[in-house]
C-alpha positions in Angstrom: -15.7 124.5 7.2 -14.4 121.1 7.7 -16.0 117.9 6.9 -15.2 114.7 8.6 -16.1 111.3 7.4 -17.4 108.8 10.0 -16.6 105.1 9.9 -17.8 102.8 8.4 -17.0 104.5 5.2 -17.7 102.2 2.2 -17.0 99.2 4.3 -17.2 97.0 1.2 -13.8 98.4 0.4 -12.4 96.7 3.3 -14.1 93.3 4.0 -17.4 91.9 2.5 -18.2 90.7 6.0 -18.2 94.2 7.4 -20.4 95.4 4.6 -23.1 92.9 4.4 -26.4 92.9 5.9 -29.0 90.3 4.6 -32.0 91.6 2.9 -34.8 92.3 5.1 -38.4 91.6 4.3 -40.2 94.6 2.9 -42.4 94.6 6.0 -39.1 95.3 8.1 -38.3 98.6 6.1 -40.0 101.9 6.3 -40.9 103.3 2.9 -37.8 103.3 0.7 -36.6 106.8 0.3 -37.5 108.7 -2.9 -34.4 109.4 -4.9 -35.0 111.2 -8.2 -33.9 109.3 -11.3 -32.7 106.3 -9.4 -32.9 103.1 -11.7 -31.6 99.9 -10.2 -29.0 98.0 -12.2 -29.6 94.8 -10.3 -32.8 92.8 -10.8 -34.7 91.0 -7.9 -33.3 87.5 -9.4 -29.8 88.8 -9.4 -30.0 90.0 -5.8 -31.6 86.8 -4.5 -29.1 84.7 -6.3 -26.0 86.4 -4.8 -24.3 85.1 -1.8 -25.0 87.2 1.3 -21.7 88.6 2.6 -22.7 88.7 6.1 -21.3 86.0 8.1 -19.2 84.9 5.1 -15.2 85.0 4.9 -15.4 86.5 1.4 -13.0 89.4 1.2 -13.4 92.1 -1.5 -10.5 93.9 -2.8 -11.4 97.2 -4.7 -9.2 97.5 -7.9 -10.8 100.5 -9.6 -12.9 103.5 -9.1 -13.3 106.1 -6.4 -13.4 105.0 -2.8 -16.1 107.4 -1.4 -18.7 110.0 -2.3 -17.6 113.6 -3.0 -18.5 116.2 -0.3 -21.5 118.1 -1.4 -21.0 121.9 -1.5 -22.9 124.2 0.9 -22.9 122.2 4.2 -23.4 123.7 7.3 -21.8 123.3 10.8 -23.8 120.4 12.5 -25.2 118.9 9.4 -25.0 115.2 9.0 -25.7 113.3 5.8 -26.0 109.6 5.4 -27.0 107.0 2.8 -27.2 103.2 2.8 -27.5 101.5 -0.5 -28.0 97.8 -1.4 -25.3 96.4 -3.7 -24.2 93.3 -5.5 -20.5 92.7 -6.5 -20.9 90.5 -9.5 -18.9 87.5 -10.5 -16.7 89.7 -13.0 -16.2 92.1 -10.2 -18.3 95.1 -11.4 -20.7 96.4 -8.8 -24.3 97.0 -9.6 -26.8 98.9 -7.4 -30.0 97.3 -6.3 -31.8 100.0 -4.1 -31.2 103.1 -1.9 -32.3 101.6 1.5 -32.2 104.7 3.7 -31.2 108.4 3.4 -31.6 111.9 4.7 -30.3 113.4 1.4 -31.5 112.2 -1.9 -28.5 114.3 -3.5 -26.0 112.5 -1.2 -27.6 109.2 -2.0 -27.4 110.1 -5.8 -23.6 110.8 -5.4 -22.9 107.5 -3.5 -24.7 105.6 -6.2 -22.7 107.2 -8.8 -19.6 106.3 -7.1 -20.6 102.8 -6.4 -21.3 102.2 -10.1 -17.7 103.1 -10.8 -16.2 100.8 -8.4 -14.7 97.4 -9.5 -13.4 94.6 -7.5 -11.3 91.5 -7.7 -13.8 88.9 -8.6 -15.2 87.3 -5.5 -14.6 83.6 -5.1 -15.6 80.7 -3.1 -13.4 77.5 -3.2 -11.9 78.9 -6.5 -15.3 79.5 -8.1 -16.4 83.1 -9.0 -19.6 84.1 -7.1 -21.8 87.2 -6.9 -22.0 88.8 -3.4 -24.6 91.0 -1.9 -24.8 93.5 1.0 -25.2 97.2 2.0 -23.0 100.1 1.9 -23.4 102.9 4.2 -21.7 106.4 4.2 -21.8 109.2 6.6 -20.8 112.9 6.6 -20.7 114.9 9.6 -19.8 118.8 9.4 -17.9 119.6 12.5 -16.9 123.3 11.8 
């Protein structure tokens, strides 16, 4: 069995402007997926205070941690897994998870959250001043054979 990763795989690794999607009003979201044991490490206040990466020229450079979620065992041909997670890269370059926005596999979303919490970035700056940046990360796996 071969597993192929479809782009964008952890777009935050490449550029903040690729990753970011502004926070949508609660009425625009379907019910958030239930992911057992998920506890956010970003407060509503920290999310709102962070600069939206969408439309900005803020580039993020990952300096530590894994690049993508591990491939879960037991996948079948034709199976597709996806997860989208809202994150904040803090002023010190650490990354916190705000919420799981969408997934078709709570186990895959849990693995993606685990990976995101291990990642660290060169602290984002604007005009030489450290800032926090917010956006969404999506990862998708498709089993081809």
